N, C-alpha and C positions, 0 to 999 in steps of 0.2 A: 502492498499500500506506500503511495506518495504521501508525505505528509508537509504538508506547507509552512515555511514559515514568515515572522512575522507577523501585522497586522492581518486582519480577516480585508477581503475585498468590501470597499465603499458600498451601498445601494447607488444604481445607475438607473437615470430616466431619459427616454428623447423625447426630441420637443414635436408638437405637434405636425404634420405633412405639411402644414402651410405657412408654419415659421420658417422666416427666411435661412435661419441658421440650418433648418434639421438637420440637411446631408453631413453637418461640417462641424457640430457640437451638439452634446451632450450635458446633464446638468449629472454631478455628481454629489453625494450627500457626504457634508465635511462630518473629517472625525471628533472635531471639534468644533466648540460654540464660540460663534462671531455675532459682534452687533452692525445690525445694518447700518451704513450712513447714506442720509440723502442729501445730494447737492443740491446745492443754493441755500438761499435762507434761513436758518432756522427752524427748528417747531417753536409756535410763540405758546405762552405760558396758557394753561388751561381756565387758571381764572378771568383773564381779560377779556370781558364782554363784548371789543371790537374784534378780538381774533380770535373768538369762538369758531367760527367756521375755518379757516386755515389752520388751526390745533386739531381740530376733525379729520380736515382733508391727507394729515400729516401723518396721524396714527394710523389712521384706515390704508395708507397705504403701505406703512411698514409689517402693519399685522394683520392682513386680512390676505389672504390669496386671491391673486387677481389677472384676467388680459386684457381686459379690458374695462377704463372705469365705469361702464353703466356693470360691470360685475359687483362694484362696493357702492355706489352709488346712481339712482335713476333720475333721469333729470328734474323730477315732483318732487325730488325727496331733497330737503338740505342734508349737507354732510351732519350734521347736529346729530342731526336725527337719524342719519344711516350710521353714524359710529354708537346711539343708544341702542339700535337694534343689535348691534354686533358684538357690544361690550360682552353679553352673556358666553359671548364663546369664547373670551378669551382666557387661558390658559394663568393660574396664579403668577407662575415666574412672569407671563409677560405684564401684568401689572404693576407690578411692582418698578 
């Protein structure tokens, strides 16, 4: 029997066939945790009334799976309301 040395292989997934990088790229599960960083302005504070929508949009972008904006917020829902709908699905760790 062959014994593998080192770490077990990470899970791997292909992009959908309609994705532009379908033929050249794949997704590999990281073996350690990382914190994603949004490029651009920082996520505003939750307590400020004038930035509630930007805060909700940033949090949803980081913690909800999505392929297009309609996956997390439809045109008839505010970002704040969409965040309220999704918050129950967040894990205890993501709420820290």
